[in-house]
KOLDO-622274 format. One record per residue (C-alpha): residue in three letters; residue number from 1; x, y negated, z negated. Coordinates in pm, 1 decimal, decimal comma, always signed. Example, Ala and Ser with C-alpha at 12.3 -4.5 7.8 and 13.67 -1.06 7.14 Angstrom:
<martors>
aa; i; c1; c2; c3
ALA; 1; +1230,0; +450,0; -780,0
SER; 2; +1367,0; +106,0; -714,0
</martors>
This chain:
<martors>
aa; i; c1; c2; c3
MET; 1; -4,9; -2225,8; +2070,3
MET; 2; -184,3; -2259,2; +2402,9
ILE; 3; -243,3; -2590,1; +2582,2
ALA; 4; -497,3; -2623,4; +2861,2
HIS; 5; -400,6; -2909,0; +3092,2
PHE; 6; -727,5; -3031,2; +3244,1
ILE; 7; -648,2; -3245,9; +3548,9
LEU; 8; -897,7; -3456,9; +3745,8
VAL; 9; -788,7; -3524,8; +4104,5
HIS; 10; -924,3; -3674,8; +4422,9
THR; 11; -613,1; -3739,7; +4633,9
ASN; 12; -244,0; -3656,1; +4689,9
PRO; 13; -222,1; -3273,6; +4666,4
ASN; 14; +157,6; -3281,9; +4667,5
GLN; 15; +159,8; -3521,7; +4375,9
LEU; 16; -62,2; -3280,3; +4184,1
CYS; 17; +173,8; -2994,9; +4266,7
ARG; 18; +469,5; -3196,1; +4138,4
LEU; 19; +282,6; -3273,9; +3816,0
VAL; 20; +186,8; -2910,7; +3752,7
ASN; 21; +544,6; -2801,7; +3816,2
LYS; 22; +666,3; -3038,0; +3542,2
LEU; 23; +404,4; -2907,5; +3296,4
VAL; 24; +472,7; -2535,9; +3344,0
HIS; 25; +527,6; -2362,2; +3011,1
ALA; 26; +480,7; -2010,3; +2875,6
GLU; 27; +197,8; -2141,3; +2658,6
ALA; 28; +12,4; -2350,0; +2916,0
VAL; 29; -279,8; -2297,4; +3152,6
PHE; 30; -419,9; -2539,8; +3409,5
PHE; 31; -776,2; -2629,5; +3497,4
ILE; 32; -822,7; -2864,9; +3791,2
HIS; 33; -1134,4; -3055,0; +3893,6
VAL; 34; -1121,6; -3166,5; +4255,3
ASP; 35; -1366,0; -3443,1; +4345,2
LEU; 36; -1652,7; -3294,1; +4545,2
LYS; 37; -1599,1; -3555,5; +4818,6
VAL; 38; -1271,6; -3395,7; +4926,8
ASP; 39; -1164,2; -3055,9; +5057,2
GLN; 40; -1047,4; -2838,7; +4767,7
ASP; 41; -836,1; -2618,2; +4994,8
GLN; 42; -576,3; -2892,7; +5038,1
PHE; 43; -513,7; -2877,1; +4663,0
GLU; 44; -528,9; -2499,9; +4626,0
ILE; 45; -275,9; -2420,4; +4899,8
PRO; 46; +24,7; -2606,8; +4747,1
LEU; 47; -47,9; -2440,2; +4411,6
LYS; 48; -105,5; -2085,5; +4537,7
ASP; 49; +223,9; -1955,7; +4394,3
PHE; 50; +170,3; -2100,6; +4048,4
LYS; 51; +37,1; -1881,3; +3769,7
ASN; 52; -247,3; -1970,8; +3534,3
VAL; 53; -399,6; -2234,5; +3762,3
TYR; 54; -779,2; -2238,5; +3781,4
PHE; 55; -1007,9; -2469,1; +3976,9
ILE; 56; -1330,2; -2593,8; +3823,8
LYS; 57; -1623,6; -2441,0; +4010,4
ASN; 58; -1897,1; -2688,1; +3912,8
ARG; 59; -1753,6; -2992,0; +4089,5
VAL; 60; -1892,7; -3345,5; +4084,7
ASN; 61; -1892,5; -3623,3; +4342,6
ILE; 62; -1722,4; -3882,7; +4124,9
GLN; 63; -1809,7; -4248,0; +4168,0
TRP; 64; -1574,5; -4494,1; +4000,8
ALA; 65; -1684,5; -4637,1; +3663,7
THR; 66; -2003,3; -4429,5; +3649,9
TYR; 67; -2132,4; -4142,8; +3437,3
SER; 68; -2022,0; -3900,3; +3709,4
MET; 69; -1674,1; -3898,5; +3551,7
VAL; 70; -1829,6; -3785,2; +3223,1
GLU; 71; -2019,4; -3510,8; +3406,0
ALA; 72; -1702,5; -3383,8; +3573,8
THR; 73; -1522,3; -3379,7; +3240,4
ILE; 74; -1802,0; -3194,3; +3062,0
ASN; 75; -1824,6; -2939,5; +3344,9
GLY; 76; -1453,5; -2876,2; +3309,6
PHE; 77; -1482,0; -2850,2; +2932,7
LYS; 78; -1749,4; -2582,9; +2968,7
GLU; 79; -1539,0; -2373,0; +3205,6
ILE; 80; -1235,4; -2405,3; +2979,7
VAL; 81; -1436,8; -2281,1; +2681,2
ALA; 82; -1585,7; -1997,7; +2888,0
SER; 83; -1243,9; -1889,6; +3018,6
GLY; 84; -1173,1; -1677,5; +2714,4
PHE; 85; -819,4; -1809,3; +2672,0
ASN; 86; -707,4; -1862,9; +2313,9
ILE; 87; -666,4; -2238,4; +2366,5
ASP; 88; -559,8; -2472,8; +2089,0
PHE; 89; -545,8; -2809,1; +2267,8
VAL; 90; -703,3; -2952,4; +2582,8
ASN; 91; -492,9; -3221,6; +2750,0
LEU; 92; -704,3; -3437,6; +2981,8
MET; 93; -505,4; -3595,3; +3264,5
SER; 94; -536,8; -3742,2; +3610,6
GLY; 95; -330,6; -3641,9; +3911,4
GLN; 96; -146,4; -3974,8; +3883,7
ASP; 97; -4,3; -3900,8; +3537,2
TYR; 98; +349,5; -3775,5; +3480,0
PRO; 99; +544,9; -3651,1; +3177,5
ILE; 100; +818,1; -3885,4; +3055,2
LYS; 101; +962,5; -3637,3; +2807,3
PRO; 102; +1050,4; -3268,2; +2848,8
ILE; 103; +732,2; -3063,0; +2821,7
ASN; 104; +883,8; -2853,4; +2541,2
GLU; 105; +878,0; -3163,4; +2322,4
PHE; 106; +505,5; -3209,2; +2384,3
HIS; 107; +434,6; -2850,5; +2280,7
ALA; 108; +653,4; -2890,5; +1972,1
HIS; 109; +473,5; -3211,7; +1873,7
LEU; 110; +129,0; -3052,3; +1893,6
LYS; 111; +246,3; -2753,6; +1688,6
GLN; 112; +330,3; -3000,6; +1413,5
CYS; 113; -16,9; -3160,7; +1437,0
PRO; 114; -273,4; -2878,0; +1424,0
GLY; 115; -634,1; -2988,0; +1445,0
LYS; 116; -563,3; -3346,5; +1550,0
ALA; 117; -732,4; -3549,3; +1823,8
PHE; 118; -504,5; -3791,4; +2007,9
MET; 119; -724,2; -4059,2; +2163,7
HIS; 120; -772,5; -4435,1; +2176,2
CYS; 121; -1053,4; -4538,9; +1942,4
LEU; 122; -1048,1; -4918,8; +1940,2
ASP; 123; -1357,0; -5073,1; +1780,0
VAL; 124; -1552,9; -5242,7; +2058,0
GLU; 125; -1691,4; -5515,0; +1831,0
THR; 126; -1357,3; -5620,8; +1680,2
GLU; 127; -1060,8; -5474,4; +1872,7
TRP; 128; -1176,6; -5415,3; +2231,5
THR; 129; -1420,4; -5701,9; +2267,3
GLU; 130; -1401,1; -5712,1; +2646,3
ALA; 131; -1603,0; -5389,3; +2637,5
ILE; 132; -1895,9; -5539,0; +2442,8
ALA; 133; -2086,3; -5599,6; +2766,8
ARG; 134; -2050,6; -5231,9; +2855,2
VAL; 135; -2275,4; -5130,7; +2567,5
LYS; 136; -2499,6; -5436,0; +2529,0
GLU; 137; -2586,5; -5495,9; +2894,6
TYR; 138; -2747,9; -5277,0; +3159,5
HIS; 139; -2525,9; -5154,4; +3441,8
PHE; 140; -2657,9; -5016,5; +3770,6
ASN; 141; -2334,6; -4951,2; +3959,5
HIS; 142; -2432,4; -4582,4; +3976,9
LEU; 143; -2738,8; -4668,9; +4185,0
LYS; 144; -2722,9; -4714,7; +4560,2
PHE; 145; -2965,2; -4972,4; +4688,7
PRO; 146; -2914,9; -5318,2; +4842,1
GLY; 147; -2914,0; -5600,0; +4588,6
ARG; 148; -2866,0; -5372,1; +4289,4
PHE; 149; -2622,7; -5612,3; +4122,8
LYS; 150; -2862,1; -5904,8; +4160,5
PHE; 151; -3127,5; -5681,2; +4008,2
GLN; 152; -2884,7; -5590,1; +3728,8
LYS; 153; -2823,9; -5958,5; +3654,6
LEU; 154; -3197,6; -6027,2; +3647,0
VAL; 155; -3264,8; -5736,0; +3413,0
ASN; 156; -2997,1; -5856,2; +3171,7
LEU; 157; -3146,7; -6206,9; +3173,6
ILE; 158; -3492,2; -6077,2; +3090,3
MET; 159; -3429,7; -5779,7; +2866,3
PRO; 160; -3295,3; -5792,9; +2510,8
GLN; 161; -2945,1; -5664,9; +2453,0
ARG; 162; -2911,1; -5289,0; +2436,3
LYS; 163; -2843,6; -5120,9; +2103,0
MET; 164; -2627,5; -4816,9; +2050,3
PRO; 165; -2837,1; -4501,9; +2003,2
ASP; 166; -2846,0; -4340,8; +1658,3
GLY; 167; -2654,7; -4635,3; +1510,9
LEU; 168; -2330,6; -4514,5; +1668,5
ILE; 169; -2023,1; -4733,8; +1627,3
PRO; 170; -1878,8; -4774,8; +1979,7
VAL; 171; -1505,9; -4709,9; +2015,1
GLY; 172; -1274,4; -4622,7; +2301,0
ARG; 173; -1028,5; -4758,2; +2558,6
SER; 174; -841,4; -4503,8; +2769,4
GLN; 175; -1035,5; -4201,3; +2891,5
TRP; 176; -726,5; -3976,5; +2879,3
PHE; 177; -666,2; -3782,2; +2560,0
THR; 178; -545,1; -3461,9; +2393,5
ILE; 179; -792,7; -3289,1; +2160,9
THR; 180; -843,0; -2941,4; +2016,6
LEU; 181; -1081,7; -2681,5; +2149,5
LYS; 182; -1308,6; -2727,1; +1846,6
HIS; 183; -1346,9; -3094,3; +1944,1
VAL; 184; -1428,8; -2992,7; +2300,9
VAL; 185; -1697,3; -2750,6; +2180,3
PHE; 186; -1843,5; -3020,3; +1955,8
LEU; 187; -1860,7; -3272,5; +2242,3
ILE; 188; -2033,2; -3024,5; +2473,0
LYS; 189; -2297,7; -2939,8; +2212,1
ARG; 190; -2346,8; -3301,5; +2101,7
ILE; 191; -2409,0; -3421,7; +2455,3
GLU; 192; -2634,0; -3129,6; +2545,6
ALA; 193; -2845,6; -3191,7; +2234,8
ALA; 194; -2882,6; -3567,5; +2286,5
PRO; 195; -3041,5; -3665,9; +2620,0
HIS; 196; -3110,6; -4014,1; +2479,4
ILE; 197; -2736,1; -4066,3; +2434,2
VAL; 198; -2672,6; -3947,7; +2790,7
LYS; 199; -2940,7; -4189,2; +2915,1
PHE; 200; -2776,6; -4476,7; +2727,8
PHE; 201; -2428,7; -4411,5; +2864,5
ARG; 202; -2557,5; -4362,4; +3219,5
LEU; 203; -2636,6; -4734,2; +3206,4
SER; 204; -2289,8; -4827,5; +3076,8
TRP; 205; -1992,6; -4935,3; +3285,5
ALA; 206; -1708,0; -4678,0; +3279,6
PRO; 207; -1870,8; -4464,0; +3008,5
ASP; 208; -1587,5; -4209,7; +3029,4
GLU; 209; -1376,7; -4460,5; +2833,8
LEU; 210; -1634,0; -4467,7; +2552,6
ILE; 211; -1857,7; -4166,7; +2512,7
PHE; 212; -1614,2; -3896,6; +2399,1
GLN; 213; -1430,3; -4123,6; +2157,5
THR; 214; -1754,7; -4266,2; +2018,4
LEU; 215; -1914,9; -3927,2; +1957,4
LEU; 216; -1605,4; -3783,6; +1789,7
TYR; 217; -1550,4; -4098,8; +1582,2
ASN; 218; -1908,6; -4089,2; +1456,3
SER; 219; -1887,4; -3728,8; +1344,2
SER; 220; -1734,9; -3513,8; +1073,9
PHE; 221; -1423,7; -3495,8; +1295,5
LYS; 222; -1344,0; -3865,2; +1249,1
GLU; 223; -1054,0; -3788,2; +1015,5
ASP; 224; -892,2; -3573,5; +1286,1
ILE; 225; -846,3; -3871,6; +1515,7
VAL; 226; -498,5; -4013,4; +1564,2
GLY; 227; -526,6; -4356,2; +1725,6
ASN; 228; -262,1; -4274,0; +1983,4
ASN; 229; -339,6; -4093,1; +2307,5
LEU; 230; +29,6; -4014,6; +2369,6
ARG; 231; +24,3; -4199,8; +2705,5
TYR; 232; +224,5; -4500,5; +2822,3
ILE; 233; -19,9; -4728,4; +3004,9
ASP; 234; +57,8; -5088,6; +3100,5
TRP; 235; -248,2; -5316,1; +3088,1
SER; 236; -42,1; -5636,5; +3106,1
GLU; 237; -186,9; -5743,2; +3440,9
GLY; 238; -528,4; -5792,9; +3281,1
LEU; 239; -713,5; -5598,4; +3549,1
LYS; 240; -972,5; -5321,3; +3526,2
ASN; 241; -703,7; -5073,8; +3630,9
PRO; 242; -361,0; -5044,5; +3466,7
LYS; 243; -42,9; -5145,1; +3642,5
MET; 244; +103,1; -4901,1; +3894,9
LEU; 245; +434,5; -4804,6; +3738,9
ASP; 246; +758,7; -4821,7; +3937,2
LYS; 247; +1135,9; -4832,2; +3888,4
SER; 248; +1112,5; -5169,5; +3713,1
ASP; 249; +935,6; -4985,8; +3430,3
PHE; 250; +1195,5; -4711,1; +3393,1
ILE; 251; +1374,1; -4848,7; +3086,0
ALA; 252; +1042,8; -4907,7; +2908,3
LEU; 253; +929,5; -4555,2; +2994,6
MET; 254; +1247,0; -4394,1; +2867,1
SER; 255; +1240,5; -4591,7; +2541,8
SER; 256; +873,5; -4513,7; +2478,3
ASP; 257; +765,4; -4263,2; +2215,0
LYS; 258; +486,3; -4141,1; +2446,2
PHE; 259; +488,5; -3805,7; +2624,1
PHE; 260; +310,5; -3909,6; +2945,8
ALA; 261; +266,7; -4221,5; +3154,3
ARG; 262; +27,3; -4344,7; +3419,9
LYS; 263; -40,1; -4449,4; +3690,8
PHE; 264; +214,7; -4355,0; +3954,0
ASN; 265; +205,4; -4363,6; +4330,9
GLU; 266; +295,6; -4043,3; +4510,3
ASN; 267; +672,0; -4000,7; +4563,2
ASP; 268; +755,6; -4330,5; +4396,2
GLU; 269; +1128,5; -4363,1; +4324,8
VAL; 270; +1061,7; -4386,4; +3952,4
LEU; 271; +944,8; -4022,6; +3944,2
ASP; 272; +1285,0; -3909,8; +4070,8
MET; 273; +1450,2; -4132,1; +3812,5
ILE; 274; +1245,9; -3968,3; +3536,4
ASP; 275; +1336,3; -3620,9; +3661,8
ARG; 276; +1707,6; -3700,9; +3671,0
ALA; 277; +1694,6; -3834,8; +3315,4
PHE; 278; +1611,4; -3487,3; +3186,6
GLU; 279; +1830,9; -3271,6; +3406,5
</martors>
């Protein structure tokens, strides 16, 4: 059973190298998207001695909370599909993730769950209500002109609330997930065939936390979805970004049933603590 770890990075090449080293397995390949804003060489050089590491060619200049993250993910999906590897699962990660269980256990778990999609699919209307504004209001944070947020506020005062295209039920939460290759192929085709859906999500805030989950949930693959993305993420601070994990979180990490956690700072002491726990 082959897993493709698809990692999105924009900083800390050594942290990426450490992550890849912990994920190495006989049945694993790596695809890495480096933000177009930064020099890719600084990421390639530390990984030059690793096998089965491939860098996404069609890179995107990613802007936080915009559709550019979706574009980077789709570009990576396409290159993974075109690679010709006999891939079973695609594991989408950031360079600030880290495994909190031996990687063999992750492979063993997926072998026991063929065809499943591990992703957060909270209902926006009833479970993740803070995201209602993301789909009902217009968002122009992807545009670059003075006063765009005042213009955004004016538009939302004048215009009626947006409605989901095609009657889709919006779901989501975390953008990071583990899905099968058949799900990846479906998402590529669904997005390519629906420019009106792309247009809608371009005007949403952080659409990467919504679009993939929503499209899969509103499809024949809905029954494949397991409402658990296998990641330990601490949202207790109530901010738009999760808490940066450190040694104070170690006991919670070790007692978790998740396989990965995020986010970590480079070379934080807690990473060494995690490594020692599995020596």
